[in-house]
mmCIF file as gemmi writes it, N, C-alpha and C atoms, coordinates in Angstrom:
data_model
loop_
_atom_site.group_PDB
_atom_site.id
_atom_site.type_symbol
_atom_site.label_atom_id
_atom_site.label_alt_id
_atom_site.label_comp_id
_atom_site.label_asym_id
_atom_site.label_entity_id
_atom_site.label_seq_id
_atom_site.pdbx_PDB_ins_code
_atom_site.Cartn_x
_atom_site.Cartn_y
_atom_site.Cartn_z
_atom_site.occupancy
_atom_site.B_iso_or_equiv
_atom_site.pdbx_formal_charge
_atom_site.auth_seq_id
_atom_site.auth_asym_id
_atom_site.pdbx_PDB_model_num
ATOM 1 N N . MET Axp A 1 ? 101.21 220.1 -104.136 1 0 ? 1 A 1
ATOM 2 C CA . MET Axp A 1 ? 101.715 221.239 -103.263 1 0 ? 1 A 1
ATOM 3 C C . MET Axp A 1 ? 102.891 221.123 -104.483 1 0 ? 1 A 1
ATOM 4 N N . ILE Axp A 2 ? 103.353 222.42 -104.88 1 0 ? 2 A 1
ATOM 5 C CA . ILE Axp A 2 ? 104.681 222.583 -106.18 1 0 ? 2 A 1
ATOM 6 C C . ILE Axp A 2 ? 105.551 223.367 -105.354 1 0 ? 2 A 1
ATOM 7 N N . ARG Axp A 3 ? 107.068 222.461 -105.27 1 0 ? 3 A 1
ATOM 8 C CA . ARG Axp A 3 ? 107.914 223.065 -104.886 1 0 ? 3 A 1
ATOM 9 C C . ARG Axp A 3 ? 109.085 223 -105.908 1 0 ? 3 A 1
ATOM 10 N N . PRO Axp A 4 ? 109.754 224.398 -105.895 1 0 ? 4 A 1
ATOM 11 C CA . PRO Axp A 4 ? 110.519 224.85 -107.225 1 0 ? 4 A 1
ATOM 12 C C . PRO Axp A 4 ? 111.959 224.078 -106.573 1 0 ? 4 A 1
ATOM 13 N N . LEU Axp A 5 ? 112.594 224.047 -108.05 1 0 ? 5 A 1
ATOM 14 C CA . LEU Axp A 5 ? 114.072 223.824 -107.784 1 0 ? 5 A 1
ATOM 15 C C . LEU Axp A 5 ? 114.757 225.175 -107.956 1 0 ? 5 A 1
ATOM 16 N N . GLY Axp A 6 ? 115.8 224.652 -108.017 1 0 ? 6 A 1
ATOM 17 C CA . GLY Axp A 6 ? 117.225 225.766 -108.168 1 0 ? 6 A 1
ATOM 18 C C . GLY Axp A 6 ? 116.276 226.803 -107.464 1 0 ? 6 A 1
ATOM 19 N N . SER Axp A 7 ? 116.915 227.614 -108.43 1 0 ? 7 A 1
ATOM 20 C CA . SER Axp A 7 ? 116.631 229.335 -107.857 1 0 ? 7 A 1
ATOM 21 C C . SER Axp A 7 ? 115.493 229.696 -108.304 1 0 ? 7 A 1
ATOM 22 N N . ARG Axp A 8 ? 114.749 228.549 -108.32 1 0 ? 8 A 1
ATOM 23 C CA . ARG Axp A 8 ? 113.322 229.567 -108.705 1 0 ? 8 A 1
ATOM 24 C C . ARG Axp A 8 ? 112.446 229.683 -107.402 1 0 ? 8 A 1
ATOM 25 N N . VAL Axp A 9 ? 111.21 230.451 -107.575 1 0 ? 9 A 1
ATOM 26 C CA . VAL Axp A 9 ? 110.223 230.455 -106.671 1 0 ? 9 A 1
ATOM 27 C C . VAL Axp A 9 ? 109.245 230.639 -107.126 1 0 ? 9 A 1
ATOM 28 N N . LEU Axp A 10 ? 108.051 230.28 -106.599 1 0 ? 10 A 1
ATOM 29 C CA . LEU Axp A 10 ? 106.581 230.021 -106.644 1 0 ? 10 A 1
ATOM 30 C C . LEU Axp A 10 ? 105.911 231.338 -106.075 1 0 ? 10 A 1
ATOM 31 N N . ILE Axp A 11 ? 105.454 232.518 -106.913 1 0 ? 11 A 1
ATOM 32 C CA . ILE Axp A 11 ? 104.796 233.296 -106.737 1 0 ? 11 A 1
ATOM 33 C C . ILE Axp A 11 ? 103.471 232.963 -107.068 1 0 ? 11 A 1
ATOM 34 N N . LYS Axp A 12 ? 102.757 234.373 -106.224 1 0 ? 12 A 1
ATOM 35 C CA . LYS Axp A 12 ? 101.266 234.664 -106.581 1 0 ? 12 A 1
ATOM 36 C C . LYS Axp A 12 ? 100.803 235.882 -106.426 1 0 ? 12 A 1
ATOM 37 N N . MET Axp A 13 ? 100.5 236.268 -107.57 1 0 ? 13 A 1
ATOM 38 C CA . MET Axp A 13 ? 100.403 237.83 -107.824 1 0 ? 13 A 1
ATOM 39 C C . MET Axp A 13 ? 99.278 238.662 -107.202 1 0 ? 13 A 1
ATOM 40 N N . LYS Axp A 14 ? 99.63 239.642 -106.695 1 0 ? 14 A 1
ATOM 41 C CA . LYS Axp A 14 ? 98.315 240.409 -106.326 1 0 ? 14 A 1
ATOM 42 C C . LYS Axp A 14 ? 97.443 240.835 -106.808 1 0 ? 14 A 1
ATOM 43 N N . GLU Axp A 15 ? 96.182 241.348 -105.98 1 0 ? 15 A 1
ATOM 44 C CA . GLU Axp A 15 ? 95.088 241.358 -107.389 1 0 ? 15 A 1
ATOM 45 C C . GLU Axp A 15 ? 95.211 242.879 -107.08 1 0 ? 15 A 1
ATOM 46 N N . GLY Axp A 16 ? 94.602 243.513 -108.334 1 0 ? 16 A 1
ATOM 47 C CA . GLY Axp A 16 ? 95.077 244.54 -109.206 1 0 ? 16 A 1
ATOM 48 C C . GLY Axp A 16 ? 94.075 245.763 -108.655 1 0 ? 16 A 1
ATOM 49 N N . GLU Axp A 17 ? 94.084 247.237 -108.459 1 0 ? 17 A 1
ATOM 50 C CA . GLU Axp A 17 ? 93.275 247.997 -108.029 1 0 ? 17 A 1
ATOM 51 C C . GLU Axp A 17 ? 91.988 248.38 -109.341 1 0 ? 17 A 1
ATOM 52 N N . GLU Axp A 18 ? 90.792 248.347 -108.666 1 0 ? 18 A 1
ATOM 53 C CA . GLU Axp A 18 ? 89.705 248.117 -109.329 1 0 ? 18 A 1
ATOM 54 C C . GLU Axp A 18 ? 89.117 249.753 -109.97 1 0 ? 18 A 1
ATOM 55 N N . THR Axp A 19 ? 89.451 250.645 -108.807 1 0 ? 19 A 1
ATOM 56 C CA . THR Axp A 19 ? 88.868 251.863 -108.431 1 0 ? 19 A 1
ATOM 57 C C . THR Axp A 19 ? 90.107 252.933 -108.352 1 0 ? 19 A 1
ATOM 58 N N . THR Axp A 20 ? 90.445 253.98 -108.854 1 0 ? 20 A 1
ATOM 59 C CA . THR Axp A 20 ? 90.834 254.903 -109.195 1 0 ? 20 A 1
ATOM 60 C C . THR Axp A 20 ? 91.059 255.492 -107.87 1 0 ? 20 A 1
ATOM 61 N N . LYS Axp A 21 ? 91.996 256.389 -107.6 1 0 ? 21 A 1
ATOM 62 C CA . LYS Axp A 21 ? 92.251 257.029 -106.495 1 0 ? 21 A 1
ATOM 63 C C . LYS Axp A 21 ? 91.348 257.952 -106.865 1 0 ? 21 A 1
ATOM 64 N N . SER Axp A 22 ? 90.803 258.753 -107.447 1 0 ? 22 A 1
ATOM 65 C CA . SER Axp A 22 ? 89.369 259.26 -107.834 1 0 ? 22 A 1
ATOM 66 C C . SER Axp A 22 ? 87.97 259.032 -107.707 1 0 ? 22 A 1
ATOM 67 N N . GLY Axp A 23 ? 87.713 257.716 -107.093 1 0 ? 23 A 1
ATOM 68 C CA . GLY Axp A 23 ? 86.908 256.648 -107.303 1 0 ? 23 A 1
ATOM 69 C C . GLY Axp A 23 ? 86.404 256.162 -108.442 1 0 ? 23 A 1
ATOM 70 N N . ILE Axp A 24 ? 87.162 256.196 -109.638 1 0 ? 24 A 1
ATOM 71 C CA . ILE Axp A 24 ? 86.445 255.484 -110.937 1 0 ? 24 A 1
ATOM 72 C C . ILE Axp A 24 ? 87.053 253.919 -111.208 1 0 ? 24 A 1
ATOM 73 N N . ILE Axp A 25 ? 85.974 253.342 -111.5 1 0 ? 25 A 1
ATOM 74 C CA . ILE Axp A 25 ? 86.066 252.098 -111.496 1 0 ? 25 A 1
ATOM 75 C C . ILE Axp A 25 ? 86.454 251.903 -113.164 1 0 ? 25 A 1
ATOM 76 N N . LEU Axp A 26 ? 87.237 250.89 -113.04 1 0 ? 26 A 1
ATOM 77 C CA . LEU Axp A 26 ? 87.828 250.369 -114.059 1 0 ? 26 A 1
ATOM 78 C C . LEU Axp A 26 ? 87.683 249.242 -114.816 1 0 ? 26 A 1
ATOM 79 N N . ALA Axp A 27 ? 87.451 249.16 -115.57 1 0 ? 27 A 1
ATOM 80 C CA . ALA Axp A 27 ? 87.389 247.753 -116.646 1 0 ? 27 A 1
ATOM 81 C C . ALA Axp A 27 ? 88.036 246.77 -116.079 1 0 ? 27 A 1
ATOM 82 N N . SER Axp A 28 ? 88.276 245.72 -116.407 1 0 ? 28 A 1
ATOM 83 C CA . SER Axp A 28 ? 89.236 244.477 -116.298 1 0 ? 28 A 1
ATOM 84 C C . SER Axp A 28 ? 90.321 245.025 -117.063 1 0 ? 28 A 1
ATOM 85 N N . SER Axp A 29 ? 89.568 244.869 -118.224 1 0 ? 29 A 1
ATOM 86 C CA . SER Axp A 29 ? 90.991 245.12 -119.292 1 0 ? 29 A 1
ATOM 87 C C . SER Axp A 29 ? 91.314 246.104 -119.324 1 0 ? 29 A 1
ATOM 88 N N . ALA Axp A 30 ? 91.226 247.582 -118.581 1 0 ? 30 A 1
ATOM 89 C CA . ALA Axp A 30 ? 92.005 248.789 -118.381 1 0 ? 30 A 1
ATOM 90 C C . ALA Axp A 30 ? 92.311 248.486 -117.341 1 0 ? 30 A 1
ATOM 91 N N . GLN Axp A 31 ? 92.944 247.689 -116.431 1 0 ? 31 A 1
ATOM 92 C CA . GLN Axp A 31 ? 93.508 248.009 -115.361 1 0 ? 31 A 1
ATOM 93 C C . GLN Axp A 31 ? 94.803 247.244 -115.65 1 0 ? 31 A 1
ATOM 94 N N . GLU Axp A 32 ? 95.762 248.186 -115.099 1 0 ? 32 A 1
ATOM 95 C CA . GLU Axp A 32 ? 97.503 247.436 -115.263 1 0 ? 32 A 1
ATOM 96 C C . GLU Axp A 32 ? 97.617 246.232 -114.43 1 0 ? 32 A 1
ATOM 97 N N . LYS Axp A 33 ? 98.543 245.486 -115.02 1 0 ? 33 A 1
ATOM 98 C CA . LYS Axp A 33 ? 98.941 244.221 -114.689 1 0 ? 33 A 1
ATOM 99 C C . LYS Axp A 33 ? 99.584 244.477 -113.191 1 0 ? 33 A 1
ATOM 100 N N . PRO Axp A 34 ? 99.284 244.345 -112.042 1 0 ? 34 A 1
ATOM 101 C CA . PRO Axp A 34 ? 100.346 244.246 -111.164 1 0 ? 34 A 1
ATOM 102 C C . PRO Axp A 34 ? 101.734 243.383 -111.31 1 0 ? 34 A 1
ATOM 103 N N . GLN Axp A 35 ? 102.79 244.184 -110.488 1 0 ? 35 A 1
ATOM 104 C CA . GLN Axp A 35 ? 104.267 243.389 -110.63 1 0 ? 35 A 1
ATOM 105 C C . GLN Axp A 35 ? 104.176 243.088 -109.236 1 0 ? 35 A 1
ATOM 106 N N . ILE Axp A 36 ? 103.289 243.242 -108.001 1 0 ? 36 A 1
ATOM 107 C CA . ILE Axp A 36 ? 103.867 243.134 -106.774 1 0 ? 36 A 1
ATOM 108 C C . ILE Axp A 36 ? 102.9 241.437 -106.42 1 0 ? 36 A 1
ATOM 109 N N . ALA Axp A 37 ? 103.863 240.638 -105.912 1 0 ? 37 A 1
ATOM 110 C CA . ALA Axp A 37 ? 103.549 239.184 -105.52 1 0 ? 37 A 1
ATOM 111 C C . ALA Axp A 37 ? 103.73 238.533 -104.401 1 0 ? 37 A 1
ATOM 112 N N . GLU Axp A 38 ? 102.969 237.595 -104.007 1 0 ? 38 A 1
ATOM 113 C CA . GLU Axp A 38 ? 103.537 237.249 -102.333 1 0 ? 38 A 1
ATOM 114 C C . GLU Axp A 38 ? 104.213 235.753 -102.918 1 0 ? 38 A 1
ATOM 115 N N . VAL Axp A 39 ? 105.385 235.661 -101.987 1 0 ? 39 A 1
ATOM 116 C CA . VAL Axp A 39 ? 106.272 234.308 -102.167 1 0 ? 39 A 1
ATOM 117 C C . VAL Axp A 39 ? 105.431 233.529 -101.945 1 0 ? 39 A 1
ATOM 118 N N . ILE Axp A 40 ? 105.142 232.544 -102.23 1 0 ? 40 A 1
ATOM 119 C CA . ILE Axp A 40 ? 104.376 231.207 -101.53 1 0 ? 40 A 1
ATOM 120 C C . ILE Axp A 40 ? 105.464 229.927 -101.228 1 0 ? 40 A 1
ATOM 121 N N . GLU Axp A 41 ? 106.452 229.658 -102.067 1 0 ? 41 A 1
ATOM 122 C CA . GLU Axp A 41 ? 107.439 228.498 -101.893 1 0 ? 41 A 1
ATOM 123 C C . GLU Axp A 41 ? 108.771 229.265 -102.267 1 0 ? 41 A 1
ATOM 124 N N . VAL Axp A 42 ? 109.746 228.535 -101.916 1 0 ? 42 A 1
ATOM 125 C CA . VAL Axp A 42 ? 111.195 229.205 -102.225 1 0 ? 42 A 1
ATOM 126 C C . VAL Axp A 42 ? 111.82 227.845 -102.988 1 0 ? 42 A 1
ATOM 127 N N . GLY Axp A 43 ? 112.874 227.606 -103.88 1 0 ? 43 A 1
ATOM 128 C CA . GLY Axp A 43 ? 113.508 226.466 -104.05 1 0 ? 43 A 1
ATOM 129 C C . GLY Axp A 43 ? 114.617 226.206 -103.085 1 0 ? 43 A 1
ATOM 130 N N . PRO Axp A 44 ? 115.525 225.332 -103.01 1 0 ? 44 A 1
ATOM 131 C CA . PRO Axp A 44 ? 116.455 225.425 -102.103 1 0 ? 44 A 1
ATOM 132 C C . PRO Axp A 44 ? 118.094 226.483 -102.732 1 0 ? 44 A 1
ATOM 133 N N . GLY Axp A 45 ? 117.806 226.616 -103.779 1 0 ? 45 A 1
ATOM 134 C CA . GLY Axp A 45 ? 119.01 227.763 -104.257 1 0 ? 45 A 1
ATOM 135 C C . GLY Axp A 45 ? 119.725 226.719 -105.444 1 0 ? 45 A 1
ATOM 136 N N . GLU Axp A 46 ? 120.566 227.506 -105.911 1 0 ? 46 A 1
ATOM 137 C CA . GLU Axp A 46 ? 122.034 226.687 -107.193 1 0 ? 46 A 1
ATOM 138 C C . GLU Axp A 46 ? 123.152 226.573 -106.601 1 0 ? 46 A 1
ATOM 139 N N . LYS Axp A 47 ? 124.171 225.412 -106.668 1 0 ? 47 A 1
ATOM 140 C CA . LYS Axp A 47 ? 125.637 225.739 -106.811 1 0 ? 47 A 1
ATOM 141 C C . LYS Axp A 47 ? 125.986 226.79 -107.817 1 0 ? 47 A 1
ATOM 142 N N . VAL Axp A 48 ? 126.87 227.603 -107.485 1 0 ? 48 A 1
ATOM 143 C CA . VAL Axp A 48 ? 127.986 228.008 -108.04 1 0 ? 48 A 1
ATOM 144 C C . VAL Axp A 48 ? 129.033 227.731 -107.455 1 0 ? 48 A 1
ATOM 145 N N . ASP Axp A 49 ? 129.777 227.33 -108.556 1 0 ? 49 A 1
ATOM 146 C CA . ASP Axp A 49 ? 131.53 226.94 -107.754 1 0 ? 49 A 1
ATOM 147 C C . ASP Axp A 49 ? 131.786 226.338 -106.441 1 0 ? 49 A 1
ATOM 148 N N . GLY Axp A 50 ? 130.81 225.31 -106.881 1 0 ? 50 A 1
ATOM 149 C CA . GLY Axp A 50 ? 130.644 224.225 -105.707 1 0 ? 50 A 1
ATOM 150 C C . GLY Axp A 50 ? 130.435 224.859 -104.462 1 0 ? 50 A 1
ATOM 151 N N . LYS Axp A 51 ? 129.35 226.106 -104.18 1 0 ? 51 A 1
ATOM 152 C CA . LYS Axp A 51 ? 129.202 226.611 -102.9 1 0 ? 51 A 1
ATOM 153 C C . LYS Axp A 51 ? 127.655 226.916 -103.049 1 0 ? 51 A 1
ATOM 154 N N . LEU Axp A 52 ? 126.535 226.089 -102.317 1 0 ? 52 A 1
ATOM 155 C CA . LEU Axp A 52 ? 125.079 226.802 -102.719 1 0 ? 52 A 1
ATOM 156 C C . LEU Axp A 52 ? 124.926 228.112 -102.033 1 0 ? 52 A 1
ATOM 157 N N . GLU Axp A 53 ? 124.515 228.979 -103.309 1 0 ? 53 A 1
ATOM 158 C CA . GLU Axp A 53 ? 123.701 230.206 -103.255 1 0 ? 53 A 1
ATOM 159 C C . GLU Axp A 53 ? 122.588 230.373 -102.34 1 0 ? 53 A 1
ATOM 160 N N . GLU Axp A 54 ? 123.057 231.135 -101.261 1 0 ? 54 A 1
ATOM 161 C CA . GLU Axp A 54 ? 121.106 231.021 -100.577 1 0 ? 54 A 1
ATOM 162 C C . GLU Axp A 54 ? 120.455 231.773 -101.372 1 0 ? 54 A 1
ATOM 163 N N . MET Axp A 55 ? 119.115 231.85 -100.718 1 0 ? 55 A 1
ATOM 164 C CA . MET Axp A 55 ? 118.112 232.387 -101.58 1 0 ? 55 A 1
ATOM 165 C C . MET Axp A 55 ? 117.773 233.634 -100.681 1 0 ? 55 A 1
ATOM 166 N N . CYS Axp A 56 ? 117.699 234.833 -101.313 1 0 ? 56 A 1
ATOM 167 C CA . CYS Axp A 56 ? 117.408 236.268 -100.379 1 0 ? 56 A 1
ATOM 168 C C . CYS Axp A 56 ? 116.163 236.123 -100.211 1 0 ? 56 A 1
ATOM 169 N N . VAL Axp A 57 ? 115.087 236.053 -100.917 1 0 ? 57 A 1
ATOM 170 C CA . VAL Axp A 57 ? 113.5 235.723 -100.858 1 0 ? 57 A 1
ATOM 171 C C . VAL Axp A 57 ? 113.072 234.405 -100.18 1 0 ? 57 A 1
ATOM 172 N N . LYS Axp A 58 ? 112.267 234.877 -98.661 1 0 ? 58 A 1
ATOM 173 C CA . LYS Axp A 58 ? 111.408 233.55 -98.078 1 0 ? 58 A 1
ATOM 174 C C . LYS Axp A 58 ? 109.95 233.191 -98.156 1 0 ? 58 A 1
ATOM 175 N N . LYS Axp A 59 ? 109.485 232.357 -97.79 1 0 ? 59 A 1
ATOM 176 C CA . LYS Axp A 59 ? 108.177 232.386 -97.906 1 0 ? 59 A 1
ATOM 177 C C . LYS Axp A 59 ? 107.536 233.232 -96.861 1 0 ? 59 A 1
ATOM 178 N N . GLY Axp A 60 ? 106.334 234.01 -97.844 1 0 ? 60 A 1
ATOM 179 C CA . GLY Axp A 60 ? 106.079 235.04 -97.541 1 0 ? 60 A 1
ATOM 180 C C . GLY Axp A 60 ? 106.357 236.366 -97.889 1 0 ? 60 A 1
ATOM 181 N N . ASP Axp A 61 ? 106.907 236.426 -98.2 1 0 ? 61 A 1
ATOM 182 C CA . ASP Axp A 61 ? 107.424 238.219 -98.289 1 0 ? 61 A 1
ATOM 183 C C . ASP Axp A 61 ? 106.77 238.44 -99.884 1 0 ? 61 A 1
ATOM 184 N N . ASN Axp A 62 ? 106.76 239.748 -99.832 1 0 ? 62 A 1
ATOM 185 C CA . ASN Axp A 62 ? 106.061 240.294 -101.3 1 0 ? 62 A 1
ATOM 186 C C . ASN Axp A 62 ? 107.332 241.24 -102.105 1 0 ? 62 A 1
ATOM 187 N N . VAL Axp A 63 ? 107.118 240.887 -103.079 1 0 ? 63 A 1
ATOM 188 C CA . VAL Axp A 63 ? 107.786 241.123 -103.667 1 0 ? 63 A 1
ATOM 189 C C . VAL Axp A 63 ? 107.646 241.862 -104.945 1 0 ? 63 A 1
ATOM 190 N N . ILE Axp A 64 ? 108.826 242.782 -105.766 1 0 ? 64 A 1
ATOM 191 C CA . ILE Axp A 64 ? 108.238 243.156 -107.193 1 0 ? 64 A 1
ATOM 192 C C . ILE Axp A 64 ? 109.081 242.363 -108.246 1 0 ? 64 A 1
ATOM 193 N N . VAL Axp A 65 ? 108.105 241.771 -108.896 1 0 ? 65 A 1
ATOM 194 C CA . VAL Axp A 65 ? 108.803 240.977 -109.945 1 0 ? 65 A 1
ATOM 195 C C . VAL Axp A 65 ? 109.005 241.887 -111.512 1 0 ? 65 A 1
ATOM 196 N N . SER Axp A 66 ? 109.725 241.378 -112.47 1 0 ? 66 A 1
ATOM 197 C CA . SER Axp A 66 ? 110.053 241.851 -113.5 1 0 ? 66 A 1
ATOM 198 C C . SER Axp A 66 ? 108.58 241.8 -114.072 1 0 ? 66 A 1
ATOM 199 N N . LYS Axp A 67 ? 108.112 242.59 -114.972 1 0 ? 67 A 1
ATOM 200 C CA . LYS Axp A 67 ? 106.809 242.537 -115.963 1 0 ? 67 A 1
ATOM 201 C C . LYS Axp A 67 ? 106.569 240.903 -116.913 1 0 ? 67 A 1
ATOM 202 N N . PHE Axp A 68 ? 107.259 240.926 -117.439 1 0 ? 68 A 1
ATOM 203 C CA . PHE Axp A 68 ? 107.328 239.722 -118.291 1 0 ? 68 A 1
ATOM 204 C C . PHE Axp A 68 ? 107.582 238.585 -117.698 1 0 ? 68 A 1
ATOM 205 N N . ALA Axp A 69 ? 108.078 238.334 -116.672 1 0 ? 69 A 1
ATOM 206 C CA . ALA Axp A 69 ? 109.19 237.64 -115.685 1 0 ? 69 A 1
ATOM 207 C C . ALA Axp A 69 ? 108.425 236.166 -115.823 1 0 ? 69 A 1
ATOM 208 N N . GLY Axp A 70 ? 108.926 234.866 -115.802 1 0 ? 70 A 1
ATOM 209 C CA . GLY Axp A 70 ? 108.259 233.831 -115.351 1 0 ? 70 A 1
ATOM 210 C C . GLY Axp A 70 ? 107.335 232.768 -116.208 1 0 ? 70 A 1
ATOM 211 N N . THR Axp A 71 ? 106.95 231.397 -116.046 1 0 ? 71 A 1
ATOM 212 C CA . THR Axp A 71 ? 105.502 230.547 -116.794 1 0 ? 71 A 1
ATOM 213 C C . THR Axp A 71 ? 104.794 230.439 -115.635 1 0 ? 71 A 1
ATOM 214 N N . GLU Axp A 72 ? 103.251 230.831 -116.015 1 0 ? 72 A 1
ATOM 215 C CA . GLU Axp A 72 ? 102.092 230.532 -115.438 1 0 ? 72 A 1
ATOM 216 C C . GLU Axp A 72 ? 102.117 229.435 -115.212 1 0 ? 72 A 1
ATOM 217 N N . VAL Axp A 73 ? 101.612 229.021 -114.129 1 0 ? 73 A 1
ATOM 218 C CA . VAL Axp A 73 ? 100.894 227.496 -113.586 1 0 ? 73 A 1
ATOM 219 C C . VAL Axp A 73 ? 99.573 228.065 -113.31 1 0 ? 73 A 1
ATOM 220 N N . LYS Axp A 74 ? 98.488 226.967 -113.195 1 0 ? 74 A 1
ATOM 221 C CA . LYS Axp A 74 ? 97.549 226.756 -112.938 1 0 ? 74 A 1
ATOM 222 C C . LYS Axp A 74 ? 97.715 225.395 -112.07 1 0 ? 74 A 1
ATOM 223 N N . TYR Axp A 75 ? 97.092 225.463 -110.454 1 0 ? 75 A 1
ATOM 224 C CA . TYR Axp A 75 ? 96.962 224.379 -109.766 1 0 ? 75 A 1
ATOM 225 C C . TYR Axp A 75 ? 96.138 224.111 -108.946 1 0 ? 75 A 1
ATOM 226 N N . GLU Axp A 76 ? 95.379 223.028 -108.509 1 0 ? 76 A 1
ATOM 227 C CA . GLU Axp A 76 ? 94.593 223.121 -107.979 1 0 ? 76 A 1
ATOM 228 C C . GLU Axp A 76 ? 93.316 224.601 -107.934 1 0 ? 76 A 1
ATOM 229 N N . GLY Axp A 77 ? 92.965 225.195 -109.192 1 0 ? 77 A 1
ATOM 230 C CA . GLY Axp A 77 ? 92.422 226.019 -109.493 1 0 ? 77 A 1
ATOM 231 C C . GLY Axp A 77 ? 92.682 227.332 -109.31 1 0 ? 77 A 1
ATOM 232 N N . THR Axp A 78 ? 94.489 227.487 -108.897 1 0 ? 78 A 1
ATOM 233 C CA . THR Axp A 78 ? 95.022 228.725 -108.353 1 0 ? 78 A 1
ATOM 234 C C . THR Axp A 78 ? 96.267 229.225 -109.465 1 0 ? 78 A 1
ATOM 235 N N . ASP Axp A 79 ? 96.329 230.399 -109.71 1 0 ? 79 A 1
ATOM 236 C CA . ASP Axp A 79 ? 96.914 230.584 -110.707 1 0 ? 79 A 1
ATOM 237 C C . ASP Axp A 79 ? 98.225 231.311 -110.069 1 0 ? 79 A 1
ATOM 238 N N . TYR Axp A 80 ? 99.084 230.879 -110.351 1 0 ? 80 A 1
ATOM 239 C CA . TYR Axp A 80 ? 101.103 230.943 -109.922 1 0 ? 80 A 1
ATOM 240 C C . TYR Axp A 80 ? 101.394 231.246 -110.891 1 0 ? 80 A 1
ATOM 241 N N . ILE Axp A 81 ? 103.076 231.771 -111.042 1 0 ? 81 A 1
ATOM 242 C CA . ILE Axp A 81 ? 103.939 232.07 -111.557 1 0 ? 81 A 1
ATOM 243 C C . ILE Axp A 81 ? 105.259 231.445 -111.045 1 0 ? 81 A 1
ATOM 244 N N . ILE Axp A 82 ? 105.526 230.777 -111.769 1 0 ? 82 A 1
ATOM 245 C CA . ILE Axp A 82 ? 107.247 230.509 -111.639 1 0 ? 82 A 1
ATOM 246 C C . ILE Axp A 82 ? 107.901 231.431 -111.785 1 0 ? 82 A 1
ATOM 247 N N . VAL Axp A 83 ? 109.645 232.047 -110.935 1 0 ? 83 A 1
ATOM 248 C CA . VAL Axp A 83 ? 110.176 232.945 -111.597 1 0 ? 83 A 1
ATOM 249 C C . VAL Axp A 83 ? 111.694 232.841 -110.961 1 0 ? 83 A 1
ATOM 250 N N . LYS Axp A 84 ? 112.671 232.872 -111.79 1 0 ? 84 A 1
ATOM 251 C CA . LYS Axp A 84 ? 113.809 232.971 -111.385 1 0 ? 84 A 1
ATOM 252 C C . LYS Axp A 84 ? 114.196 233.542 -110.145 1 0 ? 84 A 1
ATOM 253 N N . GLN Axp A 85 ? 115.253 233.525 -109.32 1 0 ? 85 A 1
ATOM 254 C CA . GLN Axp A 85 ? 115.012 234.348 -108.031 1 0 ? 85 A 1
ATOM 255 C C . GLN Axp A 85 ? 115.934 236.319 -108.918 1 0 ? 85 A 1
ATOM 256 N N . ASP Axp A 86 ? 116.601 235.764 -110.202 1 0 ? 86 A 1
ATOM 257 C CA . ASP Axp A 86 ? 116.843 236.828 -110.74 1 0 ? 86 A 1
ATOM 258 C C . ASP Axp A 86 ? 116.074 237.846 -111.407 1 0 ? 86 A 1
ATOM 259 N N . ASP Axp A 87 ? 114.797 237.387 -111.381 1 0 ? 87 A 1
ATOM 260 C CA . ASP Axp A 87 ? 113.541 238.421 -112.261 1 0 ? 87 A 1
ATOM 261 C C . ASP Axp A 87 ? 112.789 238.71 -110.923 1 0 ? 87 A 1
ATOM 262 N N . ILE Axp A 88 ? 113.27 238.925 -109.532 1 0 ? 88 A 1
ATOM 263 C CA . ILE Axp A 88 ? 112.88 239.535 -108.247 1 0 ? 88 A 1
ATOM 264 C C . ILE Axp A 88 ? 114.004 240.742 -108.576 1 0 ? 88 A 1
ATOM 265 N N . LEU Axp A 89 ? 112.913 241.77 -108.201 1 0 ? 89 A 1
ATOM 266 C CA . LEU Axp A 89 ? 113.225 243.011 -108.317 1 0 ? 89 A 1
ATOM 267 C C . LEU Axp A 89 ? 113.733 244.002 -107.232 1 0 ? 89 A 1
ATOM 268 N N . ALA Axp A 90 ? 112.506 243.731 -106.022 1 0 ? 90 A 1
ATOM 269 C CA . ALA Axp A 90 ? 112.741 244.208 -105.014 1 0 ? 90 A 1
ATOM 270 C C . ALA Axp A 90 ? 112.242 243.628 -103.701 1 0 ? 90 A 1
ATOM 271 N N . ILE Axp A 91 ? 112.197 243.425 -102.315 1 0 ? 91 A 1
ATOM 272 C CA . ILE Axp A 91 ? 111.172 243.398 -101.389 1 0 ? 91 A 1
ATOM 273 C C . ILE Axp A 91 ? 110.539 244.119 -100.993 1 0 ? 91 A 1
ATOM 274 N N . VAL Axp A 92 ? 109.029 243.914 -100.968 1 0 ? 92 A 1
ATOM 275 C CA . VAL Axp A 92 ? 108.295 244.795 -100.036 1 0 ? 92 A 1
ATOM 276 C C . VAL Axp A 92 ? 108.098 244.92 -98.591 1 0 ? 92 A 1
ATOM 277 N N . GLU Axp A 93 ? 108.502 246.093 -98.119 1 0 ? 93 A 1
ATOM 278 C CA . GLU Axp A 93 ? 108.585 245.874 -96.794 1 0 ? 93 A 1
ATOM 279 C C . GLU Axp A 93 ? 107.517 246.704 -96.275 1 0 ? 93 A 1
């Protein structure tokens, strides 16, 4: 189990589309890197001026992250990324 510290979030990227809307199958090298991820774990937040800053995302949320954000981690055969909450741009509802 990976538990992020501070205002960090453990995410798992969603798989990219393998076919275009017109049905053309793309090679893996031609696929655009997805920016939508699922939140796996959330850190407790950070203290700012002595007060704990709440996290805006929760486990299970689908989020949009900055394209080159975070640190890639492989744990028990699964690829994850640890990002700062500031690198999360939006929650997908």
